[in-house]
SERO-572192 format. One record per residue (C-alpha): residue in one letter; x, y, z. Coordinates in steps of 0.1 Angstrom, whole numbers. Each point is the difference from the previous one (the first is absolute). Layout:
BEGIN
 res    px    py    pz
   A     X     Y     Z
...
END
This chain:
BEGIN
 res    px    py    pz
   M    42   109  -194
   Y     2    36    11
   V   -10    25   -26
   D     5    38     3
   T   -35    11    -9
   R    11    35    -6
   M    15   -12   -33
   K   -33   -15   -11
   G   -34    15   -10
   G   -21    17    26
   L    27    24    12
   F   -25    29    -1
   M   -25   -19    21
   R    27    -9    25
   K    10    36     3
   L   -35    12     4
   L    -8   -26    27
   A    32     9    19
   I    -9    37    -1
   L   -35    -8    13
   L    13   -22    28
   M    27    25    10
   A   -25    29     1
   L   -23   -21    21
   C    28    -8    25
   M    12    36     1
   T   -33    17     4
   G   -21   -26    18
   A   -29     7   -25
   A    -9   -14   -34
   F    19    17   -28
   A   -20    15   -29
   E   -10   -27   -26
   E    18    19   -27
   A    29    20    16
   E    11    30   -20
   V    35    -4   -12
   F    21    31    -3
   T    33     6   -18
   E    30    21     9
   G    31    -3   -20
   D     6   -37    -6
   F   -20   -11    30
   S   -36   -10     2
   Y   -17     0    34
   V   -33    -1    19
   L    -8    21    31
   T   -10   -15    34
   D    -7    17    33
   E    36    -5     9
   G    16    11   -32
   A    10   -11   -35
   V     4   -36   -10
   I    21    -6   -31
   T   -17   -23   -25
   D    23     1   -30
   Y    32    15   -14
   A     8     7   -37
   F    33   -19    -2
   P    23     6   -30
   D     8   -30   -21
   A    35    -2    15
   V    19    -6    32
   M    -5    28    25
   E    29    10    22
   R   -22    17    27
   L   -37     5     8
   A    -8    25    27
   I   -35    -4    15
   P   -13    36     7
   E   -11    11    35
   T   -32    15   -15
   L   -23    -5   -29
   G   -28    24    -7
   G     9    18    32
   A    -6   -31    21
   P    27   -20    18
   V    10   -32   -18
   V    -9   -27    25
   G    -2   -32   -20
   I     8   -20   -31
   A   -26   -24   -15
   E     9   -36    -8
   S    19    -2   -33
   A     0    38    -5
   L    38     1    -3
   W     5   -35   -15
   H    16     1   -34
   E    21   -23   -22
   Y    28    26    -1
   I    23     3    29
   V    -1    30    23
   H    34     1    18
   I   -10    23    28
   V   -34     9    15
   E    -2    28    25
   L   -29    -1    25
   P   -12    32    18
   A    -6     5    37
   T   -38     2    -6
   M    -3   -36   -12
   T   -21   -22    23
   M   -10   -30   -22
   L    21   -22   -23
   P   -12   -32   -16
   E    21   -32     3
   G    21    -9   -30
   E    -5    34   -16
   F    36     8   -10
   G    16   -16   -30
   Y    31   -20    -5
   G    33    17     8
   T   -17    30    17
   E    18    18    28
   I   -23    19    24
   V     8    34    15
   L   -23     9    29
   H    -4    35    14
   P    16    -1    35
   D   -31    17    15
   N   -24   -27   -10
   P   -14   -14    33
   H   -17   -31   -15
   F    29   -18   -19
   T    36    -8     6
   N    27    -6   -26
   K    31   -13    15
   D    27   -20   -18
   G   -22     0   -31
   F   -30   -16    17
   L   -33    20    -2
   I   -22   -10    29
   D   -35    11    11
   A     8     8    36
   R   -36    -3    11
   T    -4   -36   -11
   N    37   -10     0
   T    -4   -11   -36
   L    29    -1   -25
   L   -13    17   -31
   H    31     1   -22
   A    36   -11     1
   S    21    22   -22
   P    31   -12   -19
   S    22    17    26
   A   -13   -25    26
   A    14   -30   -18
   E    28    -6    25
   K   -21     8    30
   P   -19   -25    22
   L   -38     3    -1
   P   -13    23    28
   A   -21   -13    30
   V   -34     5   -16
   T   -32   -19     6
   R   -11    -1   -36
   L    17    -2   -34
   G   -23    19   -23
   D   -10   -12   -34
   E    29    -1   -25
   C    22    19    25
   L    32   -18    -8
   K    -1     2   -38
   S    28    26     0
   W    20   -16    28
   H    29   -18   -17
   A     9   -23    29
   E    18   -33    -6
   G     1   -35    15
   H   -21   -13    28
   I   -21    27    18
   I   -11    -2    36
   L   -31    21     6
   P    -2    20    32
   D   -15   -16    31
   T   -25    28     4
   L   -18    -9   -33
   I   -36   -13     1
   S   -12     7   -35
   I    15    -3   -35
   G   -18    17   -29
   A    -6   -11   -36
   G    29    -3   -24
   V    26    10    26
   F    29   -19   -16
   Y   -11     5   -35
   D    30     5   -23
   C    25    -4    29
   V    22   -20   -24
   N    29    -4    24
   V   -19   -12    30
   T     5   -38     3
   G   -17    -7    33
   V   -23    15    27
   T    -4    -7    37
   I   -34    11    13
   P    -3     7    37
   A   -25   -18    23
   G   -23    30     4
   V   -11     2   -36
   T   -36    -9    -4
   E    -8    16   -34
   I    16    -4   -34
   G   -13    18   -31
   A    -5   -15   -34
   G    32    -6   -21
   A    22    11    29
   F    28   -24   -11
   N    -4     3   -38
   C    38     1    -6
   T    18   -21   -25
   S    32    -4    22
   L   -18   -10    33
   T     9   -36     8
   E    -6    -2    38
   I   -28    15    22
   Q     0    -8    37
   L   -36     4    12
   P   -11     6    36
   P   -19   -28    18
   G   -31    21     6
   L    -7     9   -37
   T   -31   -18   -12
   S    -2    11   -37
   I    19    16   -28
   P   -19    16   -29
   H    11    -7   -36
END
């Protein structure tokens, strides 16, 4: 059974680990053992050599219509969002991402969230409601507005990337696909079947944890499916 661990204990440790790993990737050097966390407005963040990485946001206890990620925090460009930094039980209808953003974790955006990407961002694309990391050709998030659109020709479906994609019926995944992340079809209550292309060699845990799924057509080259 797939479990969204962000809803369980240890959320703080998951955030801290994600921050450390992100900083390591972004700077190429070990991050400080205890990174100093700064606060500006409702945002908490740490500083790396490249810029500011958001670690938390003080959400109100209510549905938010719009959340604009700033271009700068503490005078530094906002370049990343740590895992689970923006996850919250309350819905954010629209999240705006700046041109400075370079790193976004998979599965970060909540149910029913529409993404607005700054047109000058060179690292991501957001066409027809599909937010894609252009460098890795990974689908990070399918907004509700993408419900009637076919999945784009990506090579990876990121973790939980379809949880806001309200598609229906039998879904045929793109032939370009080679990797499917964890919990991809989680809560896709109207998807009844999935056809997986021959090129897929990796499937994440709980990818098909969906109550309405009755048929999954697997490729011949697949050797294992995690629980």
